[in-house]
C-alpha positions in Angstrom: 160.6 217.3 -117.9 156.6 217.5 -118.2 155.4 218.9 -121.7 152.9 220.9 -122.0 150.4 221.4 -124.8 149.7 224.9 -125.7 146.2 225.1 -124.2 147.3 223.9 -120.5 150.2 226.4 -120.9 148.2 229.2 -121.7 146.0 228.1 -118.5 148.8 227.8 -116.3 149.8 231.5 -117.5 146.3 232.8 -117.0 146.7 230.9 -113.6 149.8 232.3 -112.5 148.7 235.7 -113.4 145.3 235.4 -111.3 147.6 234.1 -108.3 149.7 237.2 -108.9 146.6 239.6 -109.0 145.2 238.3 -105.8 148.4 238.2 -103.7 148.7 242.5 -105.2 145.2 243.2 -104.2 145.6 241.5 -100.4 149.0 243.7 -99.9 146.5 247.0 -101.1 144.8 247.4 -97.7 148.4 247.4 -95.4 149.2 249.7 -97.5 146.5 252.3 -97.4 146.9 252.0 -93.9 150.0 253.5 -93.5 149.6 256.6 -94.9 149.2 258.5 -91.8 146.4 260.9 -91.0 147.3 264.7 -91.1 147.1 266.3 -88.1 149.1 269.4 -88.0 146.1 271.5 -87.0 144.9 268.9 -84.4 148.5 269.0 -82.8 147.7 272.7 -81.8 144.5 271.7 -79.6 144.9 269.9 -76.0 142.9 266.6 -76.4 140.6 265.1 -73.3 139.2 262.1 -72.7 137.1 260.4 -70.7 137.8 256.5 -70.3 134.3 255.0 -68.7 131.8 253.5 -71.1 134.8 252.8 -73.5 134.1 251.3 -76.6 136.5 249.2 -78.9 136.3 252.1 -81.8 137.1 255.0 -79.2 139.8 252.8 -77.3 141.4 252.4 -80.6 141.1 255.9 -82.0 142.6 257.4 -78.2 145.5 254.8 -79.0 146.3 256.2 -82.6 145.9 259.7 -81.5 149.6 258.7 -79.1 150.4 256.8 -82.6 150.7 259.8 -84.1 152.1 261.9 -81.9 149.2 263.9 -79.9 149.1 263.4 -76.4 145.6 263.0 -74.9 144.9 263.5 -71.2 142.7 261.4 -69.1 139.7 263.4 -67.1 137.4 262.2 -64.2 134.2 262.0 -64.8 133.1 262.7 -60.8 135.7 265.9 -61.3 133.7 267.2 -63.9 132.5 270.6 -62.2 135.6 271.0 -60.2 137.1 274.6 -60.7 141.0 272.5 -61.6 138.8 270.9 -64.6 136.8 273.5 -66.0 139.6 276.4 -65.8 141.6 273.4 -67.6 139.6 272.1 -70.0 137.2 275.7 -70.6 139.9 277.5 -73.9 139.8 277.5 -77.6 141.9 274.7 -78.2 139.9 272.1 -75.8 138.9 269.4 -77.7 137.4 266.5 -75.8 136.3 263.0 -77.0 134.3 260.6 -75.1 132.1 257.6 -76.1 128.7 257.3 -77.3 128.0 255.4 -74.2 129.6 257.9 -72.0 127.4 261.0 -72.9 124.1 258.8 -73.1 124.4 257.4 -69.7 124.8 261.3 -69.0 122.5 263.0 -71.1 120.3 264.3 -68.0 123.0 264.6 -65.6 123.3 268.6 -64.6 127.0 268.3 -63.8 127.7 267.2 -67.8 125.4 270.1 -68.5 127.6 272.2 -66.6 130.8 271.1 -67.9 129.1 270.9 -71.7 127.8 274.6 -71.9 131.9 276.4 -69.7 133.9 274.1 -72.5 131.5 275.1 -75.9 130.9 278.4 -74.5 134.5 279.1 -74.1 135.9 278.0 -77.7 136.5 273.8 -77.1 134.9 270.9 -79.0 133.4 267.6 -77.7 133.0 264.6 -80.1 131.2 261.3 -79.3 132.9 258.0 -80.9 131.1 254.8 -81.2 127.6 253.0 -80.1 125.0 256.2 -79.0 127.0 259.1 -80.4 123.5 260.8 -81.1 123.0 261.2 -77.9 125.5 263.7 -77.6 122.9 266.4 -78.7 120.0 265.6 -76.8 122.9 266.2 -74.1 123.7 269.3 -75.6 119.8 270.4 -76.1 119.5 269.8 -72.4 121.8 271.7 -71.4 120.2 274.6 -73.5 123.4 274.6 -76.3 121.4 273.9 -78.8 117.5 273.3 -79.4 115.8 270.8 -80.0 117.3 269.1 -82.8 117.3 265.3 -83.9 120.6 264.8 -85.8 120.6 263.3 -89.5 122.5 260.3 -88.7 121.9 259.7 -84.5 124.1 256.3 -84.8 126.9 257.8 -86.7 130.4 256.3 -85.8 131.4 259.6 -84.1 129.6 263.0 -83.6 130.8 265.8 -82.6 129.6 269.8 -81.7 131.9 273.3 -81.5 130.6 276.6 -81.4 132.6 278.8 -83.7 133.1 282.6 -83.6 131.7 284.7 -86.9 131.3 288.2 -88.1 128.4 290.2 -88.5 128.2 293.2 -91.2 128.8 295.9 -88.9 132.0 293.9 -86.6 130.2 292.6 -84.4 130.8 288.7 -83.7 128.8 285.6 -83.0 128.4 282.2 -82.3 127.6 279.6 -84.8 127.0 275.4 -84.2 129.4 273.3 -86.1 128.2 269.6 -86.2 130.2 266.4 -87.1 129.0 263.3 -88.5 131.6 260.5 -89.7 130.5 257.1 -90.8 134.1 255.3 -90.4 135.4 252.7 -88.4 139.1 253.7 -89.3 140.4 255.4 -85.8 142.7 257.1 -88.7 140.0 258.7 -90.2 138.8 259.2 -87.7 141.4 261.9 -87.1 141.7 263.2 -90.2 138.6 264.1 -90.5 138.8 265.7 -86.8 141.8 267.6 -88.6 139.4 268.9 -91.6 136.6 269.9 -89.3 138.9 272.3 -87.3 140.6 273.8 -91.2 136.4 274.5 -92.1 137.0 271.8 -95.1 
């Protein structure tokens, strides 16, 4: 049996404690990822997505929606302005996601502008995820939904837009914009942020 001096014994104990701390620290991120996002309000929405021009963050987020019990319905970009697509998506409970590159490729596209106008004027929400997310605001400007506004974070991980309904002093209603900016690469954090955005947090 080896004989340890007091000094060696203390060093051995310190080394053992440090190894234990590193092991605990390494396991903490895994614990944080197991906490599910709050999706209570998001589950009241009908989520649609366009799969073309995807990116890793977009693809992972669409997959995570299914993990948390939120089905996402795939839309066909070539059918943007058909009566069926417009009727299905132009509703207050529509929540439409697409990649930043998808919207960037369609900034000047008339069918896309028509689609955005119909969806947003009926209370729907749109979110661009990954890459050129600031292009969403260029498309909204070209569709005359908003004035020419430069988003403060043109390359945020996700950007979103919706029109909320307000009530005036004399009881009349009006629409006002609500922008979403997210700087996270965690699909679960994006989903949590959408739930918060819908609840007004």
